[in-house]
N, CA, C and O atoms as CSV, one atom per row, in Angstrom:
chain,resi,resn,atom,element,x,y,z
A,1,UNK,N,N,0.846,-1.177,0.000
A,1,UNK,CA,C,0.000,0.000,0.000
A,1,UNK,C,C,0.894,1.243,0.000
A,1,UNK,O,O,1.894,1.306,0.714
A,2,UNK,N,N,0.519,2.208,-0.799
A,2,UNK,CA,C,1.274,3.459,-0.894
A,2,UNK,C,C,0.839,4.397,0.208
A,2,UNK,O,O,-0.319,4.392,0.627
A,3,UNK,N,N,1.773,5.200,0.673
A,3,UNK,CA,C,1.455,6.171,1.705
A,3,UNK,C,C,1.379,7.571,1.101
A,3,UNK,O,O,2.147,7.922,0.206
A,4,UNK,N,N,0.458,8.340,1.600
A,4,UNK,CA,C,0.247,9.688,1.101
A,4,UNK,C,C,0.853,10.751,2.011
A,4,UNK,O,O,0.694,11.946,1.761
A,5,UNK,N,N,1.544,10.326,3.060
A,5,UNK,CA,C,2.124,11.279,4.006
A,5,UNK,C,C,3.121,12.233,3.332
A,5,UNK,O,O,3.036,13.438,3.566
A,6,UNK,N,N,4.069,11.746,2.501
A,6,UNK,CA,C,4.980,12.700,1.838
A,6,UNK,C,C,4.244,13.687,0.921
A,6,UNK,O,O,4.640,14.847,0.804
A,7,UNK,N,N,3.193,13.226,0.287
A,7,UNK,CA,C,2.400,14.101,-0.573
A,7,UNK,C,C,1.695,15.177,0.244
A,7,UNK,O,O,1.680,16.343,-0.150
A,8,UNK,N,N,1.119,14.802,1.361
A,8,UNK,CA,C,0.433,15.763,2.223
A,8,UNK,C,C,1.422,16.779,2.788
A,8,UNK,O,O,1.128,17.974,2.821
A,9,UNK,N,N,2.585,16.318,3.230
A,9,UNK,CA,C,3.608,17.231,3.752
A,9,UNK,C,C,4.100,18.170,2.658
A,9,UNK,O,O,4.273,19.365,2.898
A,10,UNK,N,N,4.326,17.642,1.470
A,10,UNK,CA,C,4.767,18.481,0.348
A,10,UNK,C,C,3.732,19.524,-0.031
A,10,UNK,O,O,4.080,20.673,-0.306
A,11,UNK,N,N,2.477,19.142,-0.047
A,11,UNK,CA,C,1.418,20.099,-0.370
A,11,UNK,C,C,1.288,21.158,0.718
A,11,UNK,O,O,1.024,22.324,0.426
A,12,UNK,N,N,1.473,20.754,1.967
A,12,UNK,CA,C,1.438,21.719,3.060
A,12,UNK,C,C,2.560,22.731,2.941
A,12,UNK,O,O,2.346,23.927,3.144
A,13,UNK,N,N,3.754,22.262,2.615
A,13,UNK,CA,C,4.887,23.181,2.433
A,13,UNK,C,C,4.679,24.089,1.225
A,13,UNK,O,O,5.033,25.268,1.256
A,14,UNK,N,N,4.110,23.538,0.173
A,14,UNK,CA,C,3.890,24.343,-1.031
A,14,UNK,C,C,2.886,25.463,-0.797
A,14,UNK,O,O,2.964,26.499,-1.457
A,15,UNK,N,N,1.955,25.284,0.115
A,15,UNK,CA,C,0.997,26.350,0.398
A,15,UNK,C,C,1.440,27.253,1.540
A,15,UNK,O,O,1.019,28.407,1.614
A,16,UNK,N,N,2.288,26.740,2.433
A,16,UNK,CA,C,2.711,27.529,3.588
A,16,UNK,C,C,3.904,28.429,3.271
A,16,UNK,O,O,3.940,29.577,3.714
A,17,UNK,N,N,4.864,27.937,2.525
A,17,UNK,CA,C,6.077,28.715,2.248
A,17,UNK,C,C,5.824,30.025,1.500
A,17,UNK,O,O,6.438,31.033,1.848
A,18,UNK,N,N,4.955,30.061,0.494
A,18,UNK,CA,C,4.700,31.362,-0.153
A,18,UNK,C,C,4.092,32.401,0.778
A,18,UNK,O,O,4.168,33.596,0.491
A,19,UNK,N,N,3.502,31.985,1.864
A,19,UNK,CA,C,2.978,32.930,2.848
A,19,UNK,C,C,4.042,33.311,3.870
A,19,UNK,O,O,4.096,34.456,4.321
A,20,UNK,N,N,4.875,32.364,4.229
A,20,UNK,CA,C,5.873,32.591,5.268
A,20,UNK,C,C,7.033,33.452,4.786
A,20,UNK,O,O,7.482,34.338,5.513
A,21,UNK,N,N,7.522,33.211,3.588
A,21,UNK,CA,C,8.715,33.915,3.097
A,21,UNK,C,C,8.501,35.427,3.036
A,21,UNK,O,O,9.350,36.155,3.550
A,22,UNK,N,N,7.424,35.950,2.441
A,22,UNK,CA,C,7.242,37.409,2.469
A,22,UNK,C,C,7.043,37.958,3.879
A,22,UNK,O,O,7.476,39.071,4.180
A,23,UNK,N,N,6.396,37.188,4.738
A,23,UNK,CA,C,6.188,37.642,6.109
A,23,UNK,C,C,7.518,37.822,6.829
A,23,UNK,O,O,7.723,38.824,7.515
A,24,UNK,N,N,8.409,36.871,6.678
A,24,UNK,CA,C,9.716,36.959,7.326
A,24,UNK,C,C,10.575,38.032,6.664
A,24,UNK,O,O,11.258,38.792,7.351
A,25,UNK,N,N,10.546,38.095,5.343
A,25,UNK,CA,C,11.410,39.040,4.621
A,25,UNK,C,C,10.972,40.487,4.813
A,25,UNK,O,O,11.813,41.386,4.818
A,26,UNK,N,N,9.684,40.727,4.969
A,26,UNK,CA,C,9.176,42.095,5.036
A,26,UNK,C,C,8.713,42.504,6.432
A,26,UNK,O,O,8.103,43.562,6.588
A,27,UNK,N,N,8.989,41.691,7.446
A,27,UNK,CA,C,8.452,41.979,8.775
A,27,UNK,C,C,9.061,43.227,9.413
A,27,UNK,O,O,8.404,43.873,10.230
A,28,UNK,N,N,10.280,43.576,9.068
A,28,UNK,CA,C,10.915,44.740,9.690
A,28,UNK,C,C,10.849,45.998,8.821
A,28,UNK,O,O,11.439,47.019,9.176
A,29,UNK,N,N,10.159,45.942,7.719
A,29,UNK,CA,C,10.064,47.101,6.825
A,29,UNK,C,C,8.800,47.901,7.104
A,29,UNK,O,O,7.777,47.346,7.506
A,30,UNK,N,N,8.879,49.177,6.893
A,30,UNK,CA,C,7.740,50.078,7.038
A,30,UNK,C,C,6.926,50.040,5.750
A,30,UNK,O,O,7.470,50.198,4.657
A,31,UNK,N,N,5.625,49.831,5.887
A,31,UNK,CA,C,4.738,49.768,4.734
A,31,UNK,C,C,4.037,51.112,4.600
A,31,UNK,O,O,3.562,51.685,5.581
A,32,UNK,N,N,3.982,51.603,3.364
A,32,UNK,CA,C,3.320,52.870,3.075
A,32,UNK,C,C,1.838,52.774,3.466
A,32,UNK,O,O,1.230,51.709,3.364
A,33,UNK,N,N,1.276,53.886,3.908
A,33,UNK,CA,C,-0.122,53.902,4.353
A,33,UNK,C,C,-1.096,53.539,3.240
A,33,UNK,O,O,-2.106,52.883,3.496
A,34,UNK,N,N,-0.810,53.954,2.005
A,34,UNK,CA,C,-1.708,53.608,0.891
A,34,UNK,C,C,-1.680,52.113,0.611
A,34,UNK,O,O,-2.718,51.516,0.328
A,35,UNK,N,N,-0.503,51.504,0.686
A,35,UNK,CA,C,-0.387,50.061,0.475
A,35,UNK,C,C,-1.094,49.314,1.607
A,35,UNK,O,O,-1.788,48.328,1.359
A,36,UNK,N,N,-0.922,49.775,2.840
A,36,UNK,CA,C,-1.585,49.157,3.984
A,36,UNK,C,C,-3.112,49.233,3.831
A,36,UNK,O,O,-3.812,48.262,4.120
A,37,UNK,N,N,-3.621,50.371,3.381
A,37,UNK,CA,C,-5.059,50.518,3.176
A,37,UNK,C,C,-5.548,49.595,2.060
A,37,UNK,O,O,-6.621,49.000,2.163
A,38,UNK,N,N,-4.751,49.480,0.990
A,38,UNK,CA,C,-5.088,48.573,-0.108
A,38,UNK,C,C,-5.159,47.129,0.397
A,38,UNK,O,O,-6.102,46.409,0.071
A,39,UNK,N,N,-4.189,46.710,1.172
A,39,UNK,CA,C,-4.164,45.347,1.693
A,39,UNK,C,C,-5.287,45.097,2.694
A,39,UNK,O,O,-5.745,43.963,2.837
A,40,UNK,N,N,-5.727,46.121,3.372
A,40,UNK,CA,C,-6.813,45.992,4.344
A,40,UNK,C,C,-8.117,45.567,3.680
A,40,UNK,O,O,-8.900,44.827,4.276
A,41,UNK,N,N,-8.360,46.024,2.457
A,41,UNK,CA,C,-9.631,45.748,1.786
A,41,UNK,C,C,-9.635,44.466,0.966
A,41,UNK,O,O,-10.669,44.130,0.388
A,42,UNK,N,N,-8.541,43.744,0.889
A,42,UNK,CA,C,-8.492,42.521,0.092
A,42,UNK,C,C,-9.475,41.459,0.597
A,42,UNK,O,O,-10.166,40.866,-0.231
A,43,UNK,N,N,-9.581,41.180,1.903
A,43,UNK,CA,C,-10.569,40.165,2.321
A,43,UNK,C,C,-12.012,40.528,1.943
A,43,UNK,O,O,-12.787,39.652,1.558
A,44,UNK,N,N,-12.371,41.796,2.048
A,44,UNK,CA,C,-13.728,42.208,1.694
A,44,UNK,C,C,-13.961,42.091,0.190
A,44,UNK,O,O,-15.053,41.727,-0.247
A,45,UNK,N,N,-12.943,42.397,-0.590
A,45,UNK,CA,C,-13.061,42.258,-2.035
A,45,UNK,C,C,-13.201,40.796,-2.425
A,45,UNK,O,O,-14.011,40.456,-3.288
A,46,UNK,N,N,-12.420,39.935,-1.798
A,46,UNK,CA,C,-12.515,38.502,-2.083
A,46,UNK,C,C,-13.889,37.964,-1.720
A,46,UNK,O,O,-14.464,37.173,-2.467
A,47,UNK,N,N,-14.416,38.383,-0.587
A,47,UNK,CA,C,-15.751,37.957,-0.182
A,47,UNK,C,C,-16.797,38.442,-1.184
A,47,UNK,O,O,-17.716,37.699,-1.528
A,48,UNK,N,N,-16.664,39.673,-1.650
A,48,UNK,CA,C,-17.610,40.211,-2.631
A,48,UNK,C,C,-17.582,39.416,-3.924
A,48,UNK,O,O,-18.627,39.148,-4.518
A,49,UNK,N,N,-16.395,39.042,-4.357
A,49,UNK,CA,C,-16.279,38.250,-5.584
A,49,UNK,C,C,-16.961,36.901,-5.420
A,49,UNK,O,O,-17.666,36.446,-6.321
A,50,UNK,N,N,-16.755,36.259,-4.278
A,50,UNK,CA,C,-17.402,34.973,-4.030
A,50,UNK,C,C,-18.918,35.106,-3.968
A,50,UNK,O,O,-19.644,34.238,-4.452
A,51,UNK,N,N,-19.388,36.180,-3.378
A,51,UNK,CA,C,-20.831,36.398,-3.272
A,51,UNK,C,C,-21.442,36.630,-4.649
A,51,UNK,O,O,-22.467,36.031,-4.976
A,52,UNK,N,N,-20.837,37.479,-5.449
A,52,UNK,CA,C,-21.358,37.752,-6.795
A,52,UNK,C,C,-21.363,36.476,-7.633
A,52,UNK,O,O,-22.315,36.220,-8.370
A,53,UNK,N,N,-20.300,35.674,-7.525
A,53,UNK,CA,C,-20.251,34.415,-8.255
A,53,UNK,C,C,-21.371,33.494,-7.780
A,53,UNK,O,O,-21.990,32.803,-8.590
A,54,UNK,N,N,-21.634,33.479,-6.477
A,54,UNK,CA,C,-22.713,32.654,-5.944
A,54,UNK,C,C,-24.074,33.080,-6.452
A,54,UNK,O,O,-24.933,32.239,-6.715
A,55,UNK,N,N,-24.276,34.385,-6.591
A,55,UNK,CA,C,-25.558,34.880,-7.115
A,55,UNK,C,C,-25.742,34.454,-8.562
A,55,UNK,O,O,-26.814,33.995,-8.955
A,56,UNK,N,N,-24.700,34.609,-9.339
A,56,UNK,CA,C,-24.793,34.319,-10.769
A,56,UNK,C,C,-25.003,32.830,-11.026
A,56,UNK,O,O,-25.753,32.455,-11.928
A,57,UNK,N,N,-24.343,31.977,-10.234
A,57,UNK,CA,C,-24.399,30.539,-10.505
A,57,UNK,C,C,-25.453,29.797,-9.697
A,57,UNK,O,O,-25.532,28.573,-9.797
A,58,UNK,N,N,-26.262,30.481,-8.906
A,58,UNK,CA,C,-27.276,29.809,-8.087
A,58,UNK,C,C,-28.401,29.255,-8.959
A,58,UNK,O,O,-28.795,29.858,-9.958
A,59,UNK,N,N,-28.900,28.102,-8.556
A,59,UNK,CA,C,-30.055,27.515,-9.238
A,59,UNK,C,C,-31.283,28.370,-8.991
A,59,UNK,O,O,-31.337,29.143,-8.035
A,60,UNK,N,N,-32.265,28.222,-9.863
A,60,UNK,CA,C,-33.480,29.016,-9.710
A,60,UNK,C,C,-34.269,28.642,-8.461
A,60,UNK,O,O,-34.985,29.479,-7.910
A,61,UNK,N,N,-34.146,27.385,-8.006
A,61,UNK,CA,C,-34.862,26.989,-6.800
A,61,UNK,C,C,-34.093,27.341,-5.525
A,61,UNK,O,O,-34.587,27.079,-4.428
A,62,UNK,N,N,-32.918,27.919,-5.636
A,62,UNK,CA,C,-32.118,28.308,-4.472
A,62,UNK,C,C,-31.937,29.818,-4.372
A,62,UNK,O,O,-31.106,30.292,-3.598
A,63,UNK,N,N,-32.699,30.568,-5.141
A,63,UNK,CA,C,-32.542,32.027,-5.142
A,63,UNK,C,C,-32.878,32.648,-3.787
A,63,UNK,O,O,-32.185,33.568,-3.351
A,64,UNK,N,N,-33.911,32.173,-3.121
A,64,UNK,CA,C,-34.299,32.743,-1.831
A,64,UNK,C,C,-33.216,32.498,-0.790
A,64,UNK,O,O,-32.857,33.399,-0.032
A,65,UNK,N,N,-32.693,31.269,-0.757
A,65,UNK,CA,C,-31.620,30.957,0.187
A,65,UNK,C,C,-30.369,31.772,-0.109
A,65,UNK,O,O,-29.686,32.218,0.813
A,66,UNK,N,N,-30.067,31.968,-1.378
A,66,UNK,CA,C,-28.899,32.751,-1.767
A,66,UNK,C,C,-29.054,34.204,-1.349
A,66,UNK,O,O,-28.142,34.782,-0.759
A,67,UNK,N,N,-30.187,34.790,-1.645
A,67,UNK,CA,C,-30.413,36.199,-1.307
A,67,UNK,C,C,-30.443,36.402,0.207
A,67,UNK,O,O,-29.901,37.388,0.706
A,68,UNK,N,N,-31.072,35.476,0.947
A,68,UNK,CA,C,-31.117,35.599,2.405
A,68,UNK,C,C,-29.728,35.467,3.012
A,68,UNK,O,O,-29.380,36.212,3.929
A,69,UNK,N,N,-28.934,34.533,2.516
A,69,UNK,CA,C,-27.576,34.368,3.013
A,69,UNK,C,C,-26.704,35.582,2.736
A,69,UNK,O,O,-25.907,35.992,3.580
A,70,UNK,N,N,-26.860,36.146,1.559
A,70,UNK,CA,C,-26.105,37.349,1.208
A,70,UNK,C,C,-26.548,38.525,2.068
A,70,UNK,O,O,-25.722,39.325,2.508
A,71,UNK,N,N,-27.838,38.628,2.304
A,71,UNK,CA,C,-28.349,39.744,3.104
A,71,UNK,C,C,-27.822,39.695,4.531
A,71,UNK,O,O,-27.356,40.708,5.053
A,72,UNK,N,N,-27.890,38.529,5.169
A,72,UNK,CA,C,-27.423,38.443,6.553
A,72,UNK,C,C,-25.913,38.631,6.627
A,72,UNK,O,O,-25.413,39.247,7.569
A,73,UNK,N,N,-25.190,38.114,5.655
A,73,UNK,CA,C,-23.735,38.300,5.644
A,73,UNK,C,C,-23.381,39.773,5.450
A,73,UNK,O,O,-22.467,40.286,6.096
A,74,UNK,N,N,-24.096,40.444,4.568
A,74,UNK,CA,C,-23.832,41.867,4.346
A,74,UNK,C,C,-24.150,42.721,5.553
A,74,UNK,O,O,-23.388,43.621,5.907
A,75,UNK,N,N,-25.276,42.437,6.184
A,75,UNK,CA,C,-25.675,43.212,7.358
A,75,UNK,C,C,-24.687,43.002,8.505
A,75,UNK,O,O,-24.262,43.966,9.142
A,76,UNK,N,N,-24.324,41.753,8.768
A,76,UNK,CA,C,-23.385,41.490,9.856
A,76,UNK,C,C,-21.993,42.021,9.557
A,76,UNK,O,O,-21.289,42.480,10.456
A,77,UNK,N,N,-21.604,41.958,8.305
A,77,UNK,CA,C,-20.301,42.505,7.941
A,77,UNK,C,C,-20.267,44.011,8.151
A,77,UNK,O,O,-19.263,44.559,8.606
A,78,UNK,N,N,-21.355,44.668,7.823
A,78,UNK,CA,C,-21.427,46.121,8.001
A,78,UNK,C,C,-21.487,46.501,9.477
A,78,UNK,O,O,-20.819,47.438,9.914
A,79,UNK,N,N,-22.298,45.764,10.242
A,79,UNK,CA,C,-22.486,46.100,11.659
A,79,UNK,C,C,-21.293,45.697,12.521
A,79,UNK,O,O,-20.820,46.488,13.337
A,80,UNK,N,N,-20.808,44.473,12.343
A,80,UNK,CA,C,-19.778,43.930,13.222
A,80,UNK,C,C,-18.364,44.052,12.650
A,80,UNK,O,O,-17.400,44.180,13.404
A,81,UNK,N,N,-18.238,44.013,11.324
A,81,UNK,CA,C,-16.920,44.074,10.702
A,81,UNK,C,C,-16.135,42.780,10.834
A,81,UNK,O,O,-14.921,42.768,10.633
A,82,UNK,N,N,-16.813,41.693,11.170
A,82,UNK,CA,C,-16.152,40.409,11.359
A,82,UNK,C,C,-16.420,39.538,10.137
A,82,UNK,O,O,-17.556,39.132,9.891
A,83,UNK,N,N,-15.373,39.256,9.380
A,83,UNK,CA,C,-15.512,38.521,8.133
A,83,UNK,C,C,-15.946,37.076,8.374
A,83,UNK,O,O,-16.813,36.561,7.668
A,84,UNK,N,N,-15.353,36.434,9.356
A,84,UNK,CA,C,-15.666,35.029,9.625
A,84,UNK,C,C,-17.109,34.882,10.103
A,84,UNK,O,O,-17.827,33.990,9.651
A,85,UNK,N,N,-17.532,35.752,11.011
A,85,UNK,CA,C,-18.912,35.710,11.494
A,85,UNK,C,C,-19.901,35.931,10.353
A,85,UNK,O,O,-20.937,35.269,10.292
A,86,UNK,N,N,-19.592,36.842,9.464
A,86,UNK,CA,C,-20.480,37.130,8.338
A,86,UNK,C,C,-20.626,35.930,7.419
A,86,UNK,O,O,-21.736,35.569,7.029
A,87,UNK,N,N,-19.521,35.322,7.079
A,87,UNK,CA,C,-19.557,34.175,6.163
A,87,UNK,C,C,-20.279,32.996,6.804
A,87,UNK,O,O,-21.135,32.372,6.176
A,88,UNK,N,N,-19.937,32.691,8.051
A,88,UNK,CA,C,-20.573,31.552,8.713
A,88,UNK,C,C,-22.072,31.753,8.910
A,88,UNK,O,O,-22.849,30.809,8.768
A,89,UNK,N,N,-22.477,32.964,9.232
A,89,UNK,CA,C,-23.910,33.205,9.400
A,89,UNK,C,C,-24.646,33.112,8.066
A,89,UNK,O,O,-25.761,32.593,8.018
A,90,UNK,N,N,-24.057,33.596,7.007
A,90,UNK,CA,C,-24.670,33.466,5.685
A,90,UNK,C,C,-24.812,32.017,5.260
A,90,UNK,O,O,-25.834,31.624,4.697
A,91,UNK,N,N,-23.781,31.220,5.530
A,91,UNK,CA,C,-23.836,29.793,5.203
A,91,UNK,C,C,-24.905,29.095,6.039
A,91,UNK,O,O,-25.684,28.295,5.521
A,92,UNK,N,N,-24.937,29.403,7.327
A,92,UNK,CA,C,-25.904,28.762,8.208
A,92,UNK,C,C,-27.347,29.107,7.819
A,92,UNK,O,O,-28.204,28.226,7.764
A,93,UNK,N,N,-27.609,30.380,7.553
A,93,UNK,CA,C,-28.969,30.762,7.167
A,93,UNK,C,C,-29.373,30.121,5.839
A,93,UNK,O,O,-30.501,29.648,5.699
A,94,UNK,N,N,-28.474,30.101,4.877
A,94,UNK,CA,C,-28.781,29.460,3.596
A,94,UNK,C,C,-29.040,27.970,3.783
A,94,UNK,O,O,-29.955,27.411,3.178
A,95,UNK,N,N,-28.231,27.329,4.622
A,95,UNK,CA,C,-28.420,25.912,4.909
A,95,UNK,C,C,-29.786,25.646,5.535
A,95,UNK,O,O,-30.485,24.708,5.151
A,96,UNK,N,N,-30.155,26.481,6.498
A,96,UNK,CA,C,-31.449,26.299,7.159
A,96,UNK,C,C,-32.615,26.497,6.185
A,96,UNK,O,O,-33.577,25.729,6.207
A,97,UNK,N,N,-32.533,27.508,5.345
A,97,UNK,CA,C,-33.612,27.750,4.382
A,97,UNK,C,C,-33.725,26.614,3.380
A,97,UNK,O,O,-34.829,26.186,3.044
A,98,UNK,N,N,-32.602,26.129,2.907
A,98,UNK,CA,C,-32.633,25.021,1.940
A,98,UNK,C,C,-33.218,23.767,2.566
A,98,UNK,O,O,-34.017,23.077,1.933
A,99,UNK,N,N,-32.836,23.464,3.792
A,99,UNK,CA,C,-33.322,22.244,4.434
A,99,UNK,C,C,-34.758,22.364,4.935
A,99,UNK,O,O,-35.438,21.346,5.066
A,100,UNK,N,N,-35.234,23.553,5.215
A,100,UNK,CA,C,-36.615,23.725,5.653
A,100,UNK,C,C,-37.580,23.659,4.473
A,100,UNK,O,O,-38.738,23.279,4.646
A,101,UNK,N,N,-37.126,24.019,3.291
A,101,UNK,CA,C,-38.016,24.049,2.141
A,101,UNK,C,C,-38.137,22.711,1.447
A,101,UNK,O,O,-38.973,22.550,0.557
A,102,UNK,N,N,-37.324,21.754,1.834
A,102,UNK,CA,C,-37.377,20.428,1.173
A,102,UNK,C,C,-38.413,19.547,1.799
A,102,UNK,O,O,-38.592,18.406,1.373
């Protein structure tokens, strides 16, 4: 039987090293305020892209769950500013609506 442990370790290193190297190399440098502001909005932009893609690719019978999930995620993101809470609440509400309507 073949083992997948070296493959898993290699994949972990391949995804971790590109994040670690810039962090270590740039940790003592001063970042310009405009660049810092640009980097601050990347998670919100990524979330917006995922949401728009979800709207476009949603089935016609899942439109209500999609819109409700987006609404709660948007409201919580605006009120709380917590990206993880917004995403998880949107997923949970969409899950509940889909399972209640079946």
